[in-house]
C-alpha positions as CSV (number, residue, x, y, z in Angstrom):
1,X,-38.3,-33.9,35.7
2,X,-35.9,-33.7,38.7
3,X,-36.8,-31.2,41.4
4,X,-34.5,-28.3,41.9
5,X,-31.5,-28.6,44.2
6,X,-33.2,-26.5,46.8
7,X,-36.0,-29.1,47.1
8,X,-33.6,-32.0,47.7
9,X,-33.1,-33.5,51.2
10,X,-30.2,-31.9,53.0
11,X,-27.8,-34.8,52.3
12,X,-28.1,-34.1,48.6
13,X,-28.0,-30.3,48.6
14,X,-25.0,-28.8,47.0
15,X,-24.7,-31.8,44.6
16,X,-22.8,-31.0,41.4
17,X,-25.1,-29.9,38.5
18,X,-22.9,-31.2,35.7
19,X,-24.2,-33.7,33.1
20,X,-21.7,-36.5,34.1
21,X,-22.7,-36.3,37.8
22,X,-26.4,-36.3,36.9
23,X,-25.8,-39.5,34.9
24,X,-23.9,-41.0,37.8
25,X,-26.6,-40.2,40.3
26,X,-29.3,-41.6,38.0
27,X,-27.3,-44.8,37.5
28,X,-26.8,-45.3,41.2
29,X,-30.5,-44.7,41.9
30,X,-31.5,-47.2,39.2
31,X,-29.0,-49.8,40.3
32,X,-30.1,-49.6,44.0
33,X,-33.7,-49.6,43.0
34,X,-33.2,-52.7,40.9
35,X,-31.4,-54.5,43.7
36,X,-34.2,-53.7,46.2
37,X,-36.8,-55.1,43.7
38,X,-34.8,-58.1,42.5
39,X,-34.0,-59.4,46.0
40,X,-37.3,-58.4,47.6
41,X,-35.6,-56.2,50.2
42,X,-38.4,-53.8,51.0
43,X,-41.3,-54.4,53.4
44,X,-43.3,-51.2,53.7
45,X,-43.3,-49.8,57.2
46,X,-40.1,-51.5,58.3
47,X,-37.3,-49.6,60.0
48,X,-33.8,-50.0,58.7
49,X,-30.5,-49.6,60.6
50,X,-28.2,-48.2,57.9
51,X,-24.6,-48.7,59.0
52,X,-22.3,-45.8,58.4
53,X,-18.6,-46.4,58.7
54,X,-17.5,-43.1,57.2
55,X,-16.1,-44.7,54.0
56,X,-17.2,-43.8,50.5
57,X,-19.5,-46.8,50.2
58,X,-21.6,-46.2,53.3
59,X,-21.9,-42.5,52.5
60,X,-23.1,-43.4,49.0
61,X,-25.5,-46.0,50.4
62,X,-27.1,-43.5,52.9
63,X,-27.4,-40.8,50.3
64,X,-29.1,-43.0,47.6
65,X,-31.5,-44.6,50.1
66,X,-32.4,-41.1,51.4
67,X,-33.1,-40.0,47.8
68,X,-35.3,-43.0,47.1
69,X,-37.1,-42.4,50.4
70,X,-37.6,-38.7,49.5
71,X,-39.0,-39.7,46.1
72,X,-41.5,-42.0,47.7
73,X,-39.9,-45.1,46.3
74,X,-38.6,-46.5,49.6
75,X,-41.4,-46.7,52.2
76,X,-39.3,-47.5,55.2
77,X,-37.9,-45.5,58.1
78,X,-34.1,-45.0,58.1
79,X,-31.9,-44.8,61.2
80,X,-28.2,-44.2,60.4
81,X,-25.8,-45.8,62.8
82,X,-22.1,-45.5,63.4
83,X,-20.2,-47.9,65.7
84,X,-17.1,-46.3,67.1
85,X,-14.9,-49.3,67.9
86,X,-12.2,-47.4,69.7
87,X,-9.5,-47.4,67.0
88,X,-6.7,-45.0,67.7
89,X,-7.2,-41.7,65.9
90,X,-10.8,-42.3,65.0
91,X,-12.4,-38.8,64.5
92,X,-15.3,-39.0,66.8
93,X,-17.0,-35.8,65.8
94,X,-17.1,-36.2,62.1
95,X,-20.1,-38.5,61.6
96,X,-22.3,-37.0,64.4
97,X,-21.8,-33.5,63.0
98,X,-22.4,-34.7,59.4
99,X,-25.6,-36.5,60.3
100,X,-26.9,-33.7,62.6
101,X,-26.3,-31.0,60.0
102,X,-28.3,-33.0,57.5
103,X,-31.2,-33.8,59.9
104,X,-30.6,-37.5,59.5
105,X,-31.9,-39.6,62.4
106,X,-29.0,-41.5,63.9
107,X,-27.4,-43.3,66.7
108,X,-23.7,-43.3,67.6
109,X,-22.5,-46.3,69.6
110,X,-19.2,-46.6,71.4
111,X,-17.8,-50.0,72.1
112,X,-14.1,-50.6,72.5
113,X,-13.7,-53.7,70.5
114,X,-10.3,-52.6,69.4
115,X,-8.8,-53.5,72.8
116,X,-10.4,-56.9,72.7
117,X,-9.1,-57.6,69.2
118,X,-5.6,-56.5,69.9
119,X,-5.6,-58.6,73.0
120,X,-6.9,-61.7,71.3
121,X,-5.1,-61.6,67.9
122,X,-1.4,-62.4,67.8
123,X,1.0,-59.6,66.7
124,X,1.4,-59.5,62.9
125,X,-2.0,-61.1,62.2
126,X,-4.9,-59.2,60.6
127,X,-7.6,-58.0,63.0
128,X,-10.4,-57.9,60.4
129,X,-12.1,-61.3,60.9
130,X,-12.6,-61.0,64.7
131,X,-13.3,-57.3,64.4
132,X,-16.1,-57.8,61.9
133,X,-17.7,-60.6,64.0
134,X,-17.7,-58.4,67.1
135,X,-19.1,-55.5,65.0
136,X,-21.9,-57.6,63.6
137,X,-23.0,-58.8,67.0
138,X,-23.2,-55.2,68.3
139,X,-25.1,-54.0,65.2
140,X,-27.6,-56.8,65.6
141,X,-28.2,-55.8,69.2
142,X,-28.6,-52.1,68.3
143,X,-31.1,-53.1,65.5
144,X,-33.2,-55.0,68.0
145,X,-33.1,-52.2,70.5
146,X,-34.2,-49.7,67.9
147,X,-37.0,-51.8,66.5
148,X,-35.3,-52.3,63.2
149,X,-36.2,-55.2,60.9
150,X,-33.0,-54.9,58.8
151,X,-29.3,-54.2,59.1
152,X,-28.3,-52.4,55.9
153,X,-24.6,-52.6,54.8
154,X,-22.6,-50.8,52.2
155,X,-21.0,-53.7,50.4
156,X,-21.0,-53.2,46.6
157,X,-20.7,-55.4,43.6
158,X,-16.9,-55.5,43.7
159,X,-16.9,-56.6,47.4
160,X,-19.2,-59.4,46.5
161,X,-16.9,-60.5,43.6
162,X,-13.8,-60.3,45.8
163,X,-15.5,-62.5,48.5
164,X,-16.5,-65.0,45.8
165,X,-12.9,-65.4,44.6
166,X,-11.6,-65.5,48.2
167,X,-13.9,-68.4,48.9
168,X,-13.0,-70.1,45.6
169,X,-9.2,-69.8,46.0
170,X,-8.8,-70.1,49.8
171,X,-12.1,-71.5,51.2
172,X,-12.8,-74.3,48.7
173,X,-16.4,-73.3,48.2
174,X,-18.6,-71.3,45.8
175,X,-20.0,-68.6,48.0
176,X,-20.2,-64.8,48.0
177,X,-21.9,-62.1,50.0
178,X,-25.7,-62.5,49.4
179,X,-27.6,-59.3,48.7
180,X,-30.1,-60.4,51.3
181,X,-29.5,-62.7,54.3
182,X,-31.5,-63.8,57.3
183,X,-29.5,-63.8,60.5
184,X,-29.1,-67.0,62.5
185,X,-31.8,-66.1,65.0
186,X,-34.2,-65.5,62.1
187,X,-35.3,-62.1,63.4
188,X,-33.3,-59.7,61.3
189,X,-32.5,-59.4,57.6
190,X,-29.1,-58.2,56.4
191,X,-29.4,-56.2,53.2
192,X,-26.8,-55.0,50.7
193,X,-28.6,-52.5,48.4
194,X,-25.4,-51.6,46.6
195,X,-25.0,-55.2,45.3
196,X,-25.4,-54.1,41.7
197,X,-23.2,-50.9,42.1
198,X,-19.6,-50.7,41.0
199,X,-17.0,-49.5,43.5
200,X,-15.8,-46.9,41.1
201,X,-19.2,-45.3,41.0
202,X,-19.3,-45.1,44.8
203,X,-15.8,-43.5,44.7
204,X,-16.8,-40.9,42.1
205,X,-20.1,-40.1,43.8
206,X,-18.5,-39.6,47.3
207,X,-15.7,-37.4,45.9
208,X,-18.1,-35.3,43.9
209,X,-20.4,-34.8,47.0
210,X,-17.4,-33.9,49.2
211,X,-18.3,-36.4,51.9
212,X,-15.9,-36.3,54.9
213,X,-14.2,-39.7,54.3
214,X,-12.7,-41.5,57.3
215,X,-9.9,-43.9,56.3
216,X,-10.4,-47.6,56.9
217,X,-6.9,-48.4,58.2
218,X,-7.0,-46.5,61.5
219,X,-6.5,-49.6,63.5
220,X,-3.2,-50.3,61.7
221,X,-4.4,-53.7,60.4
222,X,-5.1,-53.8,56.7
223,X,-7.5,-56.4,55.2
224,X,-5.3,-59.4,54.5
225,X,-2.8,-59.9,51.7
226,X,-5.1,-62.5,50.1
227,X,-7.9,-60.1,49.5
228,X,-5.5,-57.5,48.2
229,X,-4.2,-60.1,45.7
230,X,-7.7,-60.9,44.6
231,X,-8.5,-57.2,44.1
232,X,-5.4,-56.8,42.0
233,X,-6.3,-59.8,39.9
234,X,-9.8,-58.4,39.2
235,X,-8.4,-54.9,38.5
236,X,-6.0,-56.5,36.0
237,X,-8.8,-58.4,34.2
238,X,-11.0,-55.2,34.1
239,X,-8.1,-53.2,32.7
240,X,-7.5,-55.7,29.9
241,X,-11.2,-56.4,29.3
242,X,-13.5,-53.6,30.4
243,X,-16.8,-54.9,31.7
244,X,-15.3,-58.2,33.0
245,X,-16.5,-57.5,36.5
246,X,-20.1,-57.1,35.3
247,X,-20.0,-60.3,33.3
248,X,-18.6,-62.2,36.4
249,X,-21.3,-60.8,38.6
250,X,-24.0,-61.8,36.1
251,X,-22.6,-65.3,36.4
252,X,-23.3,-65.3,40.1
253,X,-27.0,-64.6,39.3
254,X,-27.2,-67.2,36.6
255,X,-26.4,-70.6,38.2
256,X,-27.0,-74.0,36.7
257,X,-26.7,-76.6,39.5
258,X,-26.7,-79.5,37.0
259,X,-23.5,-78.1,35.5
260,X,-21.6,-78.0,38.8
261,X,-20.6,-80.9,41.0
262,X,-22.6,-80.6,44.3
263,X,-25.0,-83.6,44.7
264,X,-26.8,-81.7,47.4
265,X,-28.0,-79.2,44.9
266,X,-28.7,-81.5,42.0
267,X,-29.9,-85.2,42.0
268,X,-27.3,-86.8,39.7
269,X,-28.6,-90.2,40.6
270,X,-31.9,-89.4,38.9
271,X,-30.2,-88.8,35.6
272,X,-31.2,-91.7,33.3
273,X,-31.5,-92.0,29.6
274,X,-34.8,-90.7,28.2
275,X,-35.4,-88.2,31.1
276,X,-34.4,-84.6,31.2
277,X,-34.1,-83.6,34.8
278,X,-32.7,-80.1,34.1
279,X,-34.6,-78.2,31.5
280,X,-32.4,-76.2,29.2
281,X,-32.2,-72.4,29.7
């Protein structure tokens, strides 16, 4: 039986008590817990740098991880971190006040990457690629400074699918965002605990909780037209065939190298009559 609202950690106090929200909250907890277990994300005693942008996804991530930690199901230390990159109009007090009021350990870092990006990227081009590379390097540094073993990001199932189709259509490769990744230096893991969570659930949860959402377009550079087109394509498929996104994500986790065309993943030369190199599934 769920504890009363008064017993919840501060970030969850005041949560709606309706049946639909309780179902949503339970589904989020179950999906995140399944991702943590499926992709072996948790090492007891680790410290996690949970990156908080101020968007619906990162708020949902922090709240669900905090609930799992409070329930004794996530034996790690959590340090929330926001990187203020100097975008014009960024509300600098929103996240520090939100985190302090809820007694969440946090670090706010200011690095003016916006000026660097606007200087390096030609007018009319999207800033997102360079901005994300600079942000990733800074977050890795902060994680090492804070003794964190993992950088934890708020990418959800739909982000992963969109990246897959971006790579398919424009990059010529089958690749997406992995739920768990080792950085190039081999000293940090990058985790995406929302990998099994639908974007719509993050949106409903964040709105119901009344989190102070910070818009993602403060820099004036939207994510490119290509990603917007992919998102519209997936939205159309989902509207015509509800559940299509979940089916496609399941395909990412059910791969048969022998039925693709990459000789680095499957030894086609070893296929000879009378031998079955790839057992049926």
